[in-house]
PADO-479425 format. One line per 4 residues: number of its first residue (from 1); their letters; for each residue x, y, z of C-alpha. Coordinates in nm, 4 decimals, always signed. Layout:
! PADO-479425
NUM> a> X:Y:Z  ...
! end
This chain:
! PADO-479425
1> xxxx> +3.9248:-1.7359:+3.6380  +3.7014:-1.5781:+3.3702  +3.3307:-1.6469:+3.4168  +3.1457:-1.8233:+3.1381
5> xxxx> +2.9154:-1.5721:+2.9663  +2.5433:-1.6304:+2.9348  +2.4899:-1.8402:+2.6214  +2.1096:-1.8483:+2.6312
9> xxxx> +2.0112:-1.6292:+2.3390  +1.6512:-1.5397:+2.2383  +1.6978:-1.6674:+1.8834  +1.3536:-1.5707:+1.7429
13> xxxx> +1.3944:-1.2139:+1.8704  +1.7500:-1.1875:+1.7371  +1.6271:-1.2866:+1.3913  +1.4409:-0.9561:+1.3645
17> xxxx> +1.7692:-0.7635:+1.3972  +2.0058:-1.0086:+1.2268  +1.8018:-1.1594:+0.9446  +1.5232:-0.9104:+0.8745
21> xxxx> +1.2487:-1.1344:+1.0111  +0.9197:-0.9499:+1.0573  +0.8130:-0.8992:+1.4171  +0.4838:-1.0617:+1.3137
25> xxxx> +0.6789:-1.3824:+1.2553  +0.8312:-1.3977:+1.6019  +0.6595:-1.7046:+1.7596  +0.6586:-1.5699:+2.1143
29> xxxx> +0.7876:-1.2827:+2.3242  +1.0502:-1.3218:+2.5945  +0.9224:-1.1093:+2.8846  +0.9051:-1.2308:+3.2434
33> xxxx> +0.7888:-0.9433:+3.4653  +0.5501:-0.6483:+3.4610  +0.8538:-0.4196:+3.4709  +0.9923:-0.5790:+3.1551
37> xxxx> +0.6515:-0.5450:+2.9897  +0.6397:-0.1752:+3.0859  +0.9872:-0.1145:+2.9393  +0.8866:-0.2999:+2.6209
41> xxxx> +0.5786:-0.0801:+2.5722  +0.7747:+0.2370:+2.6472  +1.0403:+0.1437:+2.3905  +0.7587:+0.0894:+2.1382
45> xxxx> +0.6444:+0.4473:+2.1919  +0.3683:+0.4420:+2.4546  +0.3755:+0.4870:+2.8307  +0.1278:+0.2591:+3.0122
49> xxxx> +0.1549:+0.4900:+3.3140  +0.0069:+0.7768:+3.1112  -0.3737:+0.7658:+3.1001  -0.3950:+0.9055:+2.7457
53> xxxx> -0.1479:+0.6455:+2.6138  -0.3233:+0.3674:+2.7995  -0.6593:+0.4693:+2.6508  -0.5053:+0.4513:+2.3047
57> xxxx> -0.3707:+0.1024:+2.3690  -0.7062:-0.0209:+2.4988  -0.8741:+0.1262:+2.1909  -0.6402:-0.0727:+1.9656
61> xxxx> -0.7075:-0.3821:+2.1789  -1.0840:-0.3471:+2.1282  -1.0405:-0.3002:+1.7546  -0.8076:-0.6015:+1.7334
65> xxxx> -1.0652:-0.8280:+1.9005  -1.3318:-0.7113:+1.6565  -1.0981:-0.7606:+1.3590  -1.0084:-1.1147:+1.4653
69> xxxx> -1.3730:-1.2154:+1.4942  -1.5094:-1.0398:+1.1856  -1.2663:-0.9411:+0.9101  -1.0238:-1.2289:+0.9704
73> xxxx> -1.2839:-1.4956:+1.0657  -1.0368:-1.7806:+1.1015  -1.2196:-2.1183:+1.0787  -0.9817:-2.2814:+1.3261
77> xxxx> -0.9933:-1.9935:+1.5782  -1.3313:-1.8233:+1.5151  -1.3697:-1.6565:+1.8542  -1.1342:-1.5102:+2.1104
81> xxxx> -1.1607:-1.6853:+2.4500  -1.3841:-1.4966:+2.6922  -1.1046:-1.4399:+2.9438  -0.9006:-1.2559:+2.6744
85> xxxx> -1.1856:-1.0736:+2.5056  -1.2465:-0.7606:+2.7122  -1.0655:-0.4924:+2.9062  -1.2373:-0.6130:+3.2229
89> xxxx> -1.1067:-0.9651:+3.1719  -0.7496:-0.8608:+3.0885  -0.7429:-0.5815:+3.3514  -0.3824:-0.4799:+3.2740
93> xxxx> -0.2691:-0.4418:+2.9112  +0.0785:-0.5620:+3.0107  -0.0643:-0.9051:+3.0897  -0.1076:-0.9619:+2.7161
97> xxxx> +0.2683:-0.9347:+2.6677  +0.3403:-1.1730:+2.9534  +0.0895:-1.4283:+2.8216  +0.2476:-1.3911:+2.4757
101> xxxx> +0.5750:-1.4937:+2.6437  +0.4385:-1.8194:+2.7861  +0.5241:-2.1642:+2.6498  +0.4582:-2.1824:+2.2781
105> xxxx> +0.1221:-2.3208:+2.1706  -0.0939:-2.2706:+2.4773  -0.4324:-2.1080:+2.4152  -0.3406:-1.7918:+2.6062
109> xxxx> -0.0048:-1.7642:+2.4301  -0.1495:-1.8195:+2.0841  -0.4354:-1.5701:+2.1186  -0.2270:-1.3087:+2.3014
113> xxxx> +0.0252:-1.3136:+2.0180  -0.2561:-1.2919:+1.7608  -0.4080:-0.9900:+1.9383  -0.0699:-0.8166:+1.9657
117> xxxx> +0.0124:-0.8796:+1.5998  -0.3147:-0.7170:+1.4942  -0.2690:-0.4279:+1.7392  +0.0765:-0.3672:+1.5915
121> xxxx> -0.0710:-0.3395:+1.2415  -0.3532:-0.1126:+1.3548  -0.1121:+0.1216:+1.5340  +0.1044:+0.1584:+1.2246
125> xxxx> -0.1971:+0.2219:+1.0023  -0.3336:+0.4845:+1.2410  -0.0135:+0.6810:+1.2815  +0.1046:+0.6692:+0.9218
129> xxxx> +0.2226:+1.0299:+0.8662  +0.0984:+1.0215:+0.5070  -0.2629:+1.0526:+0.6257  -0.2390:+1.4309:+0.6409
133> xxxx> -0.1500:+1.4398:+0.2701  -0.4201:+1.1991:+0.1558  -0.6989:+1.4358:+0.0489  -0.4709:+1.6850:-0.1232
137> xxxx> -0.2906:+1.4024:-0.2964  -0.6172:+1.2721:-0.4421  -0.7047:+1.6185:-0.5689  -0.3653:+1.6770:-0.7321
141> xxxx> -0.3362:+1.3412:-0.9079  -0.6941:+1.2909:-1.0181  -0.7514:+1.6500:-1.1325  -0.4561:+1.6249:-1.3733
145> xxxx> -0.6028:+1.3058:-1.5168  -0.9549:+1.4522:-1.5359  -0.8309:+1.7280:-1.7683  -0.7532:+1.4637:-2.0306
149> xxxx> -1.0707:+1.2596:-1.9953  -1.3782:+1.3278:-2.2029  -1.7090:+1.1554:-2.2724  -1.8421:+1.1346:-2.6261
153> xxxx> -2.1917:+1.2857:-2.6247  -2.3305:+1.0531:-2.8925  -2.1880:+0.7180:-2.7811  -2.1263:+0.7780:-2.4113
157> xxxx> -1.7761:+0.6337:-2.4476  -1.4909:+0.7701:-2.2346  -1.1720:+0.8808:-2.4092  -0.8258:+0.9614:-2.2813
161> xxxx> -0.6614:+1.2515:-2.4610  -0.9356:+1.3074:-2.7186  -0.8954:+1.6378:-2.8973  -0.5420:+1.6895:-2.7646
165> xxxx> -0.3473:+1.8255:-3.0593  -0.6203:+1.7013:-3.2923  -0.5991:+1.3339:-3.1909  -0.8938:+1.0968:-3.1676
169> xxxx> -0.7837:+0.9906:-2.8231  -0.7738:+0.6456:-2.6699  -1.1052:+0.4787:-2.6046  -1.1420:+0.3468:-2.2492
173> xxxx> -1.3758:+0.0515:-2.2112  -1.3450:+0.0831:-1.8360  -1.2032:+0.3517:-1.6135  -1.1841:+0.3515:-1.2368
177> xxxx> -1.0380:+0.5831:-0.9780  -0.9310:+0.3584:-0.6931  -1.0331:+0.5108:-0.3641  -0.8689:+0.4272:-0.0359
181> xxxx> -0.9274:+0.0729:+0.0902  -1.1317:+0.0325:+0.4043  -0.9315:-0.0231:+0.7206  -0.9954:-0.3988:+0.7318
185> xxxx> -0.8685:-0.4427:+0.3738  -0.5574:-0.2405:+0.4561  -0.4975:-0.4653:+0.7567  -0.5237:-0.7798:+0.5442
189> xxxx> -0.2772:-0.6291:+0.2994  -0.0424:-0.5416:+0.5843  -0.0595:-0.8881:+0.7397  -0.0553:-1.1159:+0.4388
193> xxxx> +0.3179:-1.1274:+0.3611  +0.6343:-1.1027:+0.5648  +0.7814:-0.7869:+0.4113  +0.4621:-0.5804:+0.4232
197> xxxx> +0.4910:-0.2573:+0.6205  +0.2555:+0.0373:+0.6233  +0.5033:+0.2496:+0.4262  +0.4677:+0.0003:+0.1417
201> xxxx> +0.0926:+0.0170:+0.0986  +0.1088:+0.1857:-0.2389  -0.2436:+0.1506:-0.3745  -0.4525:+0.3564:-0.1321
205> xxxx> -0.5106:+0.5752:-0.4342  -0.4791:+0.4745:-0.7948  -0.6324:+0.4544:-1.1384  -0.7162:+0.1653:-1.3668
209> xxxx> -0.7483:+0.2158:-1.7411  -0.8854:-0.0565:-1.9686  -0.8358:-0.0155:-2.3423  -0.9592:-0.2143:-2.6412
213> xxxx> -0.6164:-0.3479:-2.7351  -0.2673:-0.4012:-2.5940  -0.1285:-0.1423:-2.8365  -0.3804:+0.1126:-2.7073
217> xxxx> -0.2758:+0.0263:-2.3517  +0.0819:+0.1165:-2.4376  -0.0354:+0.4372:-2.6071  -0.2230:+0.5261:-2.2886
221> xxxx> +0.0935:+0.4897:-2.0796  +0.2874:+0.6998:-2.3307  +0.0220:+0.9735:-2.3122  +0.0272:+0.9749:-1.9310
225> xxxx> +0.4016:+1.0395:-1.9446  +0.4024:+1.2802:-2.2406  +0.1364:+1.5082:-2.0919  +0.2877:+1.4945:-1.7419
229> xxxx> -0.0310:+1.3475:-1.6023  +0.2158:+1.1420:-1.4042  +0.5684:+1.2541:-1.3205  +0.8204:+1.0253:-1.4872
233> xxxx> +1.1046:+1.1081:-1.2397  +0.8715:+1.0186:-0.9526  +0.7908:+0.6672:-1.0715  +0.9167:+0.4446:-0.7928
237> xxxx> +1.2111:+0.2265:-0.8969  +1.1601:-0.1489:-0.8791  +0.7800:-0.1133:-0.8537  +0.7118:-0.1204:-1.2280
241> xxxx> +0.6019:-0.4447:-1.3887  +0.4798:-0.5188:-1.7368  +0.3021:-0.8517:-1.7713  +0.0912:-0.7427:-2.0692
245> xxxx> +0.3170:-0.6619:-2.3640  +0.6288:-0.8284:-2.5015  +0.8108:-0.5023:-2.5740  +1.0918:-0.6695:-2.7691
249> xxxx> +0.8423:-0.8358:-3.0038  +0.6404:-0.5132:-3.0299  +0.9476:-0.3189:-3.1406  +1.0196:-0.5851:-3.4020
253> xxxx> +0.6641:-0.5719:-3.5393  +0.6621:-0.1905:-3.5454  +0.9909:-0.1853:-3.7363  +0.8393:-0.4218:-3.9941
257> xxxx> +0.5416:-0.1892:-4.0381  +0.7598:+0.1208:-4.0610  +0.9904:-0.0421:-4.3172  +0.6901:-0.1503:-4.5203
261> xxxx> +0.5526:+0.2055:-4.5214  +0.8852:+0.3442:-4.6398  +0.8830:+0.1097:-4.9371  +0.5082:+0.1168:-5.0005
265> xxxx> +0.3631:+0.4471:-4.8703  +0.0310:+0.3949:-5.0476  -0.0704:+0.0667:-4.8822  -0.2626:+0.1985:-4.5832
269> xxxx> -0.5301:-0.0788:-4.5835  -0.2605:-0.3469:-4.5739  -0.0819:-0.1661:-4.2897  -0.4028:-0.1705:-4.0892
273> xxxx> -0.4137:-0.5481:-4.1340  -0.0543:-0.5676:-4.0140  -0.1483:-0.3728:-3.7008  -0.4399:-0.6097:-3.6355
277> xxxx> -0.2055:-0.9095:-3.6694  +0.0421:-0.7361:-3.4395  -0.2083:-0.7526:-3.1545  -0.2014:-1.1330:-3.1489
281> xxxx> +0.1786:-1.1418:-3.1472  +0.2801:-0.8939:-2.8764  +0.1265:-1.0515:-2.5692  +0.3583:-1.1787:-2.2980
285> xxxx> +0.4069:-1.5501:-2.2515  +0.3443:-1.7166:-1.9142  +0.5703:-1.5239:-1.6766  +0.5070:-1.7302:-1.3624
289> xxxx> +0.4415:-1.5822:-1.0209  +0.5054:-1.2145:-0.9553  +0.8163:-1.1557:-0.7451  +0.6608:-0.8413:-0.5967
293> xxxx> +0.3351:-1.0109:-0.5004  +0.3326:-1.3924:-0.4767  -0.0456:-1.3951:-0.4273  -0.1084:-1.2443:-0.7717
297> xxxx> -0.2172:-1.5007:-1.0277  +0.0457:-1.6010:-1.2818  -0.2271:-1.5333:-1.5393  -0.2744:-1.1702:-1.4322
301> xxxx> -0.1854:-0.9411:-1.7265  -0.1362:-0.5681:-1.6821  +0.1065:-0.2798:-1.6986  +0.1386:-0.1667:-1.3393
305> xxxx> +0.3611:+0.0927:-1.1781  +0.3791:+0.3049:-0.8658  +0.4181:+0.6829:-0.8737  +0.5004:+0.9230:-0.5935
309> xxxx> +0.3154:+1.2505:-0.5779  +0.4893:+1.5464:-0.4152  +0.2050:+1.6916:-0.2109  +0.1943:+2.0450:-0.0733
313> xxxx> -0.0348:+2.1195:+0.2214  -0.0723:+2.4301:+0.4414  +0.1310:+2.4148:+0.7607  -0.1073:+2.4488:+1.0575
317> xxxx> +0.1798:+2.5695:+1.2777  +0.2350:+2.8649:+1.0457  -0.1273:+2.9700:+1.0990  -0.0623:+2.9756:+1.4735
321> xxxx> +0.2559:+3.1714:+1.4156  +0.0800:+3.4281:+1.1951  -0.1982:+3.4734:+1.4523  +0.0477:+3.5295:+1.7389
325> xxxx> +0.2545:+3.7636:+1.5227  -0.0458:+3.9835:+1.4463  -0.1219:+4.0170:+1.8194  +0.2373:+4.0892:+1.9219
329> xxxx> +0.3140:+4.3481:+1.6540  +0.1601:+4.6331:+1.8563  +0.3127:+4.5250:+2.1896  +0.6513:+4.6639:+2.3074
333> xxxx> +0.9168:+4.3938:+2.2735  +0.6561:+4.1876:+2.0927  +0.8945:+4.0940:+1.8120  +1.1522:+3.9788:+2.0693
337> xxxx> +0.8916:+3.7590:+2.2401  +0.7854:+3.6173:+1.9039  +1.1449:+3.5256:+1.8278  +1.1729:+3.3470:+2.1617
341> xxxx> +0.8572:+3.1490:+2.0881  +0.9587:+3.0762:+1.7282  +1.3390:+3.0965:+1.6835  +1.2783:+2.9843:+1.3253
345> xxxx> +0.9494:+3.0932:+1.1665  +0.7602:+2.7861:+1.0436  +0.7226:+2.7437:+0.6689  +0.3886:+2.8241:+0.5109
349> xxxx> +0.3529:+2.4737:+0.3661  +0.4598:+2.1167:+0.4294  +0.5746:+1.8836:+0.1544  +0.5637:+1.5059:+0.1403
353> xxxx> +0.5641:+1.2236:-0.1106  +0.2549:+1.0014:-0.1306  +0.2468:+0.6862:-0.3483  -0.0303:+0.5866:-0.5848
357> xxxx> -0.0701:+0.3051:-0.8333  -0.1497:+0.3004:-1.2048  -0.2832:-0.0110:-1.3812  -0.3363:-0.0296:-1.7561
361> xxxx> -0.4684:-0.3384:-1.9366  -0.6569:-0.4425:-2.2464  -1.0165:-0.5639:-2.2332  -0.9198:-0.9321:-2.2622
365> xxxx> -0.6913:-0.9111:-1.9585  -0.9566:-0.7163:-1.7680  -1.2252:-0.9760:-1.8407  -0.9895:-1.2478:-1.7202
369> xxxx> -0.9280:-1.0551:-1.3962  -1.3036:-1.0551:-1.3324  -1.4165:-1.3932:-1.4609  -1.1078:-1.5940:-1.5509
373> xxxx> -0.8032:-1.7562:-1.3934  -0.6684:-1.4281:-1.2560  -0.9948:-1.3110:-1.0948  -0.9598:-1.0708:-0.8032
377> xxxx> -1.1794:-1.2668:-0.5625  -0.9337:-1.5553:-0.5737  -0.6477:-1.3109:-0.5130  -0.8216:-1.1675:-0.2056
381> xxxx> -0.8899:-1.5165:-0.0725  -0.5195:-1.6000:-0.0951  -0.4323:-1.2803:+0.0904  -0.6857:-1.3565:+0.3631
385> xxxx> -0.5609:-1.7140:+0.4071  -0.2018:-1.5907:+0.4320  -0.2992:-1.3285:+0.6902  -0.4780:-1.5921:+0.9013
389> xxxx> -0.1742:-1.8203:+0.8958  +0.0569:-1.5420:+1.0080  -0.1655:-1.3962:+1.2786  -0.2224:-1.7369:+1.4389
393> xxxx> +0.1336:-1.8562:+1.3923  +0.0671:-2.1429:+1.1536  +0.3357:-2.0339:+0.9063  +0.6047:-1.9229:+1.1508
397> xxxx> +0.9667:-2.0381:+1.1238  +1.1049:-2.2853:+1.3815  +1.2313:-2.1466:+1.7106  +1.5924:-2.2580:+1.6708
! end
């Protein structure tokens, strides 16, 4: 007689593999013994039996406790219980995983899961392989842009593309190079929505350009592409969004102006009036919430896209290879030994793609992002609230 198979499935865990649920949205773990906890950690990538790995894990634990009590500052759970707060109290890092596997909703289970969720985010931020390209990426992207920026000596105004092929350039009322977020801000960004992963933090580096008008904003984007300040083939698909300009209406208005000029080439003053009227007609209507970022205000207006910079950095392994090669050249059989050490000589450089973000808006949209309905403080508050709900399990799906 055939035995009945085990029909007790860990449904929340299976959702990660079957439905694409984030591990941060798993309500509890399903581990019962220290041996299972050890295997879980080893599968993750660390060995709790190795002192160096264990020190790393404890370091992430300490940082997670600090993050929970400072950057996250959840009103409902403001402090971590004393018996979960220190290495001395926990004693064995594996105990966190076992407590996270207890019955749902107990204090130990809730806080253990919160600590582990934050540790998971911190680990991924720390070991993001793009870090080694960060500095060179900044230099490459921003230096290309700097070549096309100039400051008018008399007015102090900043211009994009002034003097290029005799043009007056595009006046920038505000210009900002976005530096890398601090670690706490990156963690909030990583935690605030279900599909956030470290590979999709795109705005560690970026630029924001604010022009006088919407038409000038579009001209700025065109100049960035035309002068190869950004690489058009390396714009990331599906990450471009235009909530500033109704392009269809703009094309219609431009065709009207061009047709008028063909029939009446000597009416320049009137054409200027037509361009001024155009500005009030080409703005986008209310587009609702952003699909890419539900925490963005529906009133936020900008042209925003993500680029990928192909970064080239010296390969440190090649330096080692070159040093060993110079020492072995004068030794008998030195070349043979070198070949045994390096069957394939390492390349002189490493290459990797690093994302960065470009935002372009007119002054009206910028003012609204600071003082109006789409202000950035409100956006950050929404992100923080969402991160709190996820870390402490208040927005998790049901177990079944």
